N, C-alpha and C positions, 0 to 999 in steps of 0.2 A: 257473199254467202250463198254460193251455188255449187254444192258438191254433187255434180251430175256427171254422167258417163264421160263426156268429152273433155272434162277437166280433171279426171282422176290424177293425172300426172302432177297437176299443180298442187293438190292437197296431199298427195301421197297416201290416200285412203281409198279403200274399196267400198262400194255401196251395195254390190250384189252379194246376197247370201249372208248379210249381217244378222247375227242373232240379236234379238232384243235384249239390251242390257237390263240388269235388275232395276226395277222402278225405284226412283229416288225420292218419292214423296215421303216426307218425314212422318213417322208414326210415333204415337206416344210410347215412352219408355215403359218397361215392365213396372207395374206398381202405380201407373197413372200419372207419372210426372210429365214435364214438358216434352214436346217432340225433340228428337235428335236433329242436328244440323243436316241439311241436304248435301248431296254430292257436290253441288256447286259451291256451297258455303264452306265445305271442308277443304277446298283448295286454298282458302285463306291461310292455312298453316304453312304453306310453302314460302321459301325465302323471297321469291320474285314478287308476289303480292305485297309482302311486308316492305320490300325495298321501294316499290312504286308508291305505296302509301307514305312511307317515311320521306321520300325525296320530293313529294308533292305537298307536304304539309297536311295530308288528310289522315294521318295515323291516329289522331286523337278523336276523329269523328265518332267511331263506334263506342269507345269508352265513355265519351260525353253523353251519347244517346242512352247508354245503359244507366248512367247516373240519373238522367232525367226520368227514365222509366221507374227507377227505384223510388223516386219521390212521389209517384202517382199512387193515390189511395183508392182509386175507383177506375172502372172501365172508361167512364167519361173522361177522367183526367188523362188516362193513358192514351185515349184517342186524340186528345188535344196535343199531347207531346208528339205523337207519331206524325200528325198532320203538319205541325210546326217544323219539326226537325227534318222531315222528308222534303218539304218545300225549300227549307234552308239549304239542304245539300244540293238540290238542283240549281238553285240560284248561285251558290258558291262555286259550283263547277262551271256554270256559264260565265260568271264574272272572271274566274281565273283564265279561261280560254280567251275571253275577249279583252283581257288586259286591265281589268278593274281591280284595284287593291293589290296588295303584295302577293308575289308568286308563292312565297312560303316553301322554298325548296328549289333544287337546281334542275328538276325535271321541266322540260319545255312546256310552256303554257298551253300549247295546242293539243296536249295529250288528253284523250278521252278515258284512259284507264283508271285514274284516281276516282272518278265517279263510280265506275263499275265495282271496284274492290271495296270502296267505302260503303256503298249501298249493301253489298253482301255482308259486310261487318255488322251493319245495322239490322238486316233481316235475321242474321244468326243470333244476335242479342235478343231480338223480339221473339224469335221462334223458341228459344230455350229459356225464356224468362218465366219465373214462377212467383207471381205476386202474392202477397199475403191475403188479398181480398178474393182470390179465386178467379179463374178465367176459363170459360168454356171453350171447346174447340171452335165453335162458330164465332165467338168473339175474337179469338186469336187469329182466325182466318180473315176476319174483317179488318183487323189491325194490319195484318200483313198486306192485304190488298190496298189499304190506304197508304201504307208506306211505299209500295211499288208505284202507285199512281202519282203521288206527290213528288217522289224523288226522280221520276222520269219526265217531268214537265207536262204530264198529261192533264194536270189540273191548273196549269199556268199558261194556257193558250189564250193570249190576250189580243184577239183580232180587233182591228179598228171598227168602230161603229159606223156602218154604212160606208160611204166613200168620201166623207168630209172629215178626215182624221187630222190631227194636229200637224202631220207631216205634209198636208196640202190636199186640196181637192183632187179627186181622181186617184187616190192611193189604191193600189191593188193589194189583195190579201192572199197570201201563199201559205199553205200548210205543208210541212216537210217532216218526214220521220226517218229515224236511224235505228241502229241495233247495237246491242252489247257485243263485246268480243266473243268469239266462239272457237271451237276446235282447240280448247285450252289444254287438253291432254296431249296434244301433239306438240304444242309450244305455248307454255303458260305466259310468255311475254307478249302475246298477240294483242294488238290494238285493232279496233274496227274503224276504218275511215268514215263510215256513215255516221257513227256516233260522234266522231270529231266534227263532222259537218254540222250535225244538229246543234252541238254546243256553240260552234262558231257563228252560226247564222241566227240563232234564236233571238227574236226581238229586233233584228237589224233591218235596215231599209236598203234595198238595191235600186239604183237608178237605172231605168230601162228606157227603151225607145217609146214605150207606151206609158211612161210616167213612173213614179216611185212605187215600189212593191215592198210591203211589210211582210217579213217571214216569221212565222211562229213554228216551233219544232217540239218534238217529243221523241223519246227513244223507247224501244220495246225489247222484251227479253227474248232470248233464244231458247224457248221452251215450248214444246208442243202443247202441254196442258193449258197454259195461259191462253193460247190462241183458241183452243177448243172451248174455253170458258167465255169467249167473247171479248177479250181485252181490246182487240183492234176496233171492233164495232162500237163498243162502249166509249172509247176515246174519240173516235172520229165522227160518229153520227151527229152530234150537235153542231159540228163545224162545217161539214161538207156543203150544206146548203148556203153557207155564208161566205165561202172563199171563191176566189177567181181562178185558182189553180192549186192542185196538190200533186206531190210526188213522194212515193215511198222510195227509200234509198238503202242499198246494202252493198257489201263488198262482193265483187264478181270474179272476173278473169284477170290474168296478169297483163299489164301493159295497155289496157283499153277500158273505155266506158262503153256501156250498152244501154240503149233505150229498148226495153223489152216490149215487143209488139203484142204478145199473147200470153196469158196466164192460165195455168191448168188447175183443175180441181182434184189434184192427187198429191198425197204425201208419200214420199219415196222411201222412208225408213231410216234416213241418216240420223244418228244419235244427236240429241240436243245437249245443252249445257248440263243437264242432270243425268246424262248418259241414258236417256229414255229414247226408244225408237218407236215410230208409228208409221205403218204402211196401210193406207186406207184413203178413201175419198175424203177430201177436206170437209170436216163437220161444220155445217152452218145451220142457222134457223131455216125452217121451211125447206127441207131437202127435196121435197117433191117438185119444187120450181127451180132447183139448182141447175145452172148450166155447166157443161163440161169446160167451157172456155169463156174468158172475158178478154177484152181488148183495151189497149191504151187509147186515150184521147189526147195525149200530149202531142204537140206539134213536132213529131219526130223528124220530118224532112228538114225543117228549119234548124233543129238542134244539131243534126248530123252534118249539115252544110256549113255551120258557123265555125269560126276559129275561136275556140274557147280555152285552149291551153295546150300543154305538151302531149297529152294522150289523145290518140284517135278516138272518135265517138262513132259507134255503129248503130244502125237500125237492125236489131236482131229479130228475124222473122221465124227462126227455126223452132219446131216443137217436136215432141215425141208422142205418138198417138197409137191407139189400137183402132184400126180402120173399122168402119161399120161392117158387121158380118165377119170380122177377123178375130184372131185370138193372140196375135203376136205383136209386140210394139214395133213401130216403124218411125224412123226419123223423117220429118217433112220439112225441108229447108224453107218452104214458102208458106208455112202455117198449116193449121188443121184442115182436114177435109170434112164435108158434111156428115153428121151422124157419128163421128169418131169419139172415142173415149180417151180422156187425157191421161198421159203418163209423165210428161214433163212439159211445162211451159217454156217460153224462151229463157226464163230465169231458173230452170231446173224444177225440182220437186221438193225443195227444202223450205224453210220458213221465209226466205226472201220471195220466192214465188207465192207462198201462201199469203203474205201480207199484201202483195200486189193483187192477188185474186180477191181477197176479202175487201180491200179498199175499193176496187173497181166494181165488184158486185154490189157493194153498198151504194156506190154512186148510181149504178143502174137501177137498183131497187128504190132509190129515192127519186127516180125519174129525171136524172141529171146527165144521162149519157150524151145527149146532143148539145148540152150547154156548158158542161164543166170539164175543162182539160185536166186529165189526171192519169197517172200510170206509174211505172217503176223505172228507176235508173240504177244500173249497177256500176259501181266505181271500180277502178283497178284494184288488184290485191295490194295491200300495203306491205312493202318488202323492207327488210332491214338492209343496211349498207353492206357492201362487199366485205367479206371476211367476218361477218357477224351473223352467220346463218345456223350455227349449232345451238339448239335450244338448251342443251345441257351446260354449255360453257359460255354462251354469248352474253353480251351486255343487254340490259333492258332497253337501252336506247343508243342511238348513234346519230351523227350528222346526216347521213343518207336517209335514215328512217324518218327523221324530223322533216327533212326537205321533201321527201315523197308525200308525207301526210299533208304538209302545207300546200303542195301543188295540187293534190287531189281536192282538198277543201276549196281552194281558189277556183279550180275548174268547175266544180259542182256549182259554186255560186254563179259563175258565168253562164253555165247551162240553164240555171233557173232564170237568169235575166233574159236569155234568148227565148226561153219558153214563154215567159210573160209577154214579151214584145210580139212574138209570133201569134200567140193566142189573141192579143188585142187587135192585131192586124186582121185576123180571121173574123173577129166580131165586126170590125168596121166594113 
């Protein structure tokens, strides 16, 4: 998830001079009815999303959710339905990826896309629902927020209590985040390996040289507005003081992993999943104390030195800045210079850079910079197999596509294990 200048060829999209697309926030219909579906939700009408839902057994999720809403006679009952069904969707997606229960379809279990499209089906049903008891805009917004949080695992972060967990004394606690698919207007078949990683690792235990590590995960939307509204901080703040290591994860460059050394406080304008563009300083609480840059505290040297899988892993130190006293952006291969203004972190200036910036800024504002290893890892771009590269005619999956995703997931798991071990060694 890094549409930045040096990777333009990978994505086939230009970032410079993009006009801001029409805002996709749903507005009430004329006459005061329910809001219309968003741009993101309207993509559900395409054949590819329908095929993914059908071939994964998730096609019935949204209709069943709509029936549940229809039986609600009050806002309180509706909220209970939303919380229950949102959490059930997350758990169903995790179980499918981790091999529990029937697969219900011929789509490979490792696929993150059924969760994404099923959630959109649910949010569309909720957004356009017109209950008989009346629903204010504020109440509908609260229900949508509840659905987003529960169906993304953000309310299901079950970290061990202390270090005496049932898995054994000394268990480490790891928090990992992933993302939804994005750039869907370029290729609606797209999967996001970071989302697949989150589903595959949620609740699992990794054996490391520093002992077992329990991983808890959540996924985040690819929407500027959600980040501006504090979704990252709201989800992570209760847990950062309790974990031994955290990493945000997103899709990055072709053929390589990157540990991003520096994150920048700048939004570069690339359109999100609602085709909304934002070019501005990353909006955070207390902007007067906001730094232009934050840095990783992951053990990047150990991670890049380890043999974790088939893809090379790099310590990426490059940024783009406006130097102090200057007015033009300059690429700095070795990181920012004093007093500079951010234009791209190592992870670019899209939402992958922003989640890294927000998570590490939160770490620092909580006083954990010197004690909590945390930062951002970019996975390789998840590519379809040879001969399946045309979005208009290509299949929604193929053996190469599945193999690439499984390899990325396995290597991310290994990277987390190395990071936990190295962080433990540093503490010792």
